[in-house]
C-alpha positions in Angstrom: -61.5 -34.5 -35.4 -62.5 -32.3 -38.3 -60.2 -31.1 -41.0 -60.2 -27.6 -39.4 -59.2 -28.9 -36.0 -56.4 -31.0 -37.6 -55.1 -27.9 -39.4 -55.2 -25.9 -36.2 -53.3 -28.6 -34.3 -50.7 -28.8 -37.0 -50.3 -25.0 -36.9 -50.0 -25.1 -33.2 -47.3 -27.7 -33.3 -45.4 -25.7 -36.0 -45.6 -22.6 -33.8 -44.3 -24.4 -30.8 -41.4 -25.8 -32.8 -40.6 -22.4 -34.1 -40.6 -21.0 -30.6 -38.2 -23.6 -29.4 -35.9 -23.0 -32.3 -36.1 -19.3 -31.7 -35.2 -19.7 -28.0 -32.3 -22.0 -28.9 -31.0 -19.6 -31.5 -31.3 -16.7 -29.1 -29.3 -18.6 -26.4 -26.7 -19.5 -29.0 -26.3 -15.9 -30.1 -26.1 -14.7 -26.5 -23.4 -17.2 -25.7 -21.5 -16.2 -28.8 -21.8 -12.5 -27.9 -20.5 -13.1 -24.4 -17.6 -15.2 -25.7 -16.8 -12.4 -28.2 -16.9 -9.7 -25.6 -14.8 -11.8 -23.3 -12.2 -12.3 -26.0 -12.3 -8.6 -26.8 -11.8 -7.7 -23.2 -8.9 -10.1 -22.8 -7.2 -8.6 -25.8 -7.3 -5.2 -24.0 -5.6 -6.6 -20.9 -2.1 -5.1 -20.8 -0.3 -4.7 -17.5 3.0 -2.8 -17.1 6.4 -4.5 -17.0 8.1 -5.2 -13.7 10.9 -2.7 -12.9 13.0 -3.6 -9.8 14.3 0.0 -9.6 10.8 1.3 -8.9 9.3 -1.3 -6.6 9.7 -4.7 -5.0 8.3 -7.8 -6.6 6.0 -8.1 -3.6 4.5 -4.7 -4.4 4.3 -5.5 -8.1 2.5 -8.8 -7.4 -0.1 -7.0 -5.2 -0.9 -4.5 -7.9 -1.1 -7.3 -10.5 -3.5 -9.2 -8.4 -5.7 -6.2 -8.0 -5.6 -5.6 -11.7 -6.7 -9.2 -12.4 -9.6 -8.7 -10.0 -10.7 -5.6 -11.8 -10.6 -7.6 -15.0 -12.8 -10.3 -13.4 -10.1 -12.9 -13.8 -11.0 -14.8 -10.6 -11.9 -18.3 -9.7 -10.4 -21.7 -10.2 -11.5 -22.5 -13.7 -8.8 -23.8 -16.1 -9.4 -21.0 -18.6 -9.0 -18.3 -15.8 -5.7 -19.9 -14.5 -4.3 -20.1 -18.0 -5.2 -16.5 -18.8 -3.6 -15.3 -15.6 -0.4 -17.1 -16.4 -0.3 -15.6 -19.9 -0.8 -12.1 -18.5 1.9 -12.6 -16.0 4.4 -13.9 -18.6 3.5 -11.1 -21.0 3.8 -8.4 -18.3 7.2 -9.4 -16.9 9.2 -8.0 -19.8 12.2 -9.5 -21.6 14.6 -9.5 -18.7 12.4 -11.3 -16.3 11.0 -13.6 -18.9 14.5 -14.9 -19.4 14.8 -15.4 -15.7 11.5 -17.2 -15.5 12.5 -19.4 -18.4 15.6 -20.4 -16.5 13.6 -21.1 -13.4 11.1 -23.3 -15.2 13.6 -25.2 -17.4 13.4 -27.6 -19.0 9.7 -26.7 -19.1 8.5 -23.5 -20.7 6.8 -20.9 -18.5 3.6 -21.3 -20.5 3.4 -24.9 -19.3 3.2 -23.7 -15.7 0.2 -22.4 -13.8 0.0 -18.9 -12.5 0.5 -20.0 -8.9 3.5 -22.0 -9.8 5.1 -19.1 -11.7 4.4 -16.7 -8.8 6.0 -19.2 -6.3 9.1 -19.5 -8.4 9.5 -15.7 -8.8 8.8 -15.2 -5.1 11.6 -17.5 -4.1 14.1 -15.8 -6.4 13.0 -12.1 -6.1 11.7 -12.1 -2.5 14.3 -14.0 -0.4 13.5 -14.3 3.3 15.3 -11.6 5.2 17.1 -12.3 8.5 14.6 -11.2 11.1 17.3 -10.3 13.7 19.0 -8.1 11.2 15.8 -6.4 10.2 14.8 -5.8 13.8 18.2 -4.3 14.5 17.7 -1.9 11.6 14.3 -1.0 13.0 15.4 -0.4 16.6 18.5 1.6 15.3 16.3 3.9 13.1 16.0 7.4 14.5 14.8 10.6 12.9 17.3 12.2 10.5 18.1 15.9 10.8 16.5 16.7 7.4 13.6 14.4 7.9 10.0 15.4 8.7 7.9 13.5 11.2 5.8 12.0 8.5 8.8 10.8 6.6 10.2 9.3 9.8 7.1 7.3 10.7 6.8 6.2 7.0 10.4 4.8 7.2 9.6 3.0 10.5 6.5 1.4 9.0 8.4 0.2 6.0 11.1 -1.4 8.3 8.4 -3.0 10.4 7.1 -5.0 7.4 10.3 -7.1 7.4 10.9 -7.1 11.1 8.1 -9.7 11.8 6.9 -8.0 15.0 4.2 -10.6 15.5 3.5 -12.1 18.9 3.9 -15.9 18.8 1.1 -16.4 21.4 -2.3 -17.1 19.8 -4.1 -14.9 22.3 -1.6 -12.1 22.2 -3.3 -8.7 22.0 -0.2 -6.6 21.4 -0.2 -5.2 17.9 2.7 -3.9 15.8 1.6 -0.3 16.5 2.9 -0.6 20.0 6.4 -1.3 18.8 6.1 1.5 16.2 4.8 3.9 18.9 7.8 3.1 21.2 10.4 3.5 18.4 8.7 6.6 17.0 8.9 8.4 20.4 12.4 7.1 21.2 13.8 8.2 17.9 12.4 11.8 17.8 15.2 14.4 17.5 13.2 17.1 19.2 13.4 16.5 23.0 10.6 19.0 23.7 8.2 17.1 21.4 9.1 13.8 23.0 8.5 15.2 26.5 5.1 16.5 25.4 4.1 13.1 24.1 5.4 11.3 27.2 3.4 13.6 29.4 0.1 12.3 27.9 0.0 9.3 30.2 -0.6 5.6 29.5 -3.7 6.2 27.3 -1.7 7.6 24.3 -1.5 5.5 21.2 0.5 5.7 17.9 -2.0 7.9 16.1 -2.2 10.4 19.1 1.6 10.5 19.3 1.9 11.3 15.6 -0.8 13.9 15.9 0.9 15.7 18.7 4.3 15.6 17.0 2.8 17.0 13.7 0.9 19.7 15.5 4.0 21.0 17.3 6.1 20.7 14.1 3.6 22.7 12.2 3.3 25.4 15.0 7.1 25.8 15.1 7.3 26.2 11.4 4.5 28.7 11.3 6.1 30.7 14.1 9.5 30.6 12.4 8.0 31.9 9.1 6.2 34.7 11.1 9.3 35.8 12.9 11.4 35.7 9.8 8.9 37.8 7.8 8.5 40.5 10.5 11.1 43.1 11.6 11.5 43.6 15.3 10.3 47.2 14.9 7.0 46.0 13.6 6.1 44.2 16.8 4.0 45.8 19.5 5.2 46.0 23.1 2.8 43.1 23.9 4.2 41.0 21.1 7.8 41.7 22.1 6.9 40.7 25.7 5.4 37.4 24.5 8.5 36.7 22.3 10.9 37.5 25.2 8.8 35.2 27.5 8.9 32.4 24.9 12.7 32.7 24.5 13.2 32.8 28.3 11.1 29.6 28.7 12.9 28.0 25.8 16.3 28.8 27.4 15.1 27.3 30.7 14.0 24.1 29.0 17.2 23.8 27.1 19.4 24.6 30.1 21.0 27.7 28.6 22.2 30.8 30.4 20.6 34.1 29.8 23.0 35.5 27.3 23.6 32.3 25.3 22.0 31.9 21.9 19.0 29.7 21.7 19.4 26.3 20.1 17.3 25.9 16.9 14.4 23.6 17.3 14.6 20.6 14.9 11.6 20.5 12.6 
């Protein structure tokens, strides 16, 4: 090998070494940057404190879990579990941190995992309700005089979450919506709306029952506004005839005599 070839070989070896060092340095800088970004992101994590006057702990826990997912704090790594526990502890606020400290004593809350802390708080803040009592509340719930149909079904759905209307048979196909549908129809104050729903036959479901109730409710409200905003003298003879016919049919449905005042429809 000539001197020129030796020099070229040495230069090639140096170049390869420099390339390897450059790759290692780039990888090191990349890892450092990712670590710095991660730390910066974690410093920005700040979830609101738990307030029992605004929501249940179950609701708070669901929102916190969603927040942690948005922040990409998922997985079973030790670092992720530790960070989730720290966020939970920091987010509870002073009142519930004291409670958590009592529940974990003699250990500190920071020595527990996120799952362990959640389990302790669940036991204390979300005690199991008596199913029979909750079902009694659900089956006794009817629409209130000042309550809209949407407010009524929302109240029923909330009660159903603690009533445990789950079929115990593994192949049972009866969903909770069937129970909701039955109680929704049974508890409606407006008899006429209930009759309209019951006349739909066996194919009606909860969504259809709510749709019919809301449509009639809206129509009655619009008609009431129209009648209140119009003087009798402003009606044409045809309009007066329609109004008189409507009142006559309503008296017949309600079982009233001709000269008796019409009962107000509950909306």
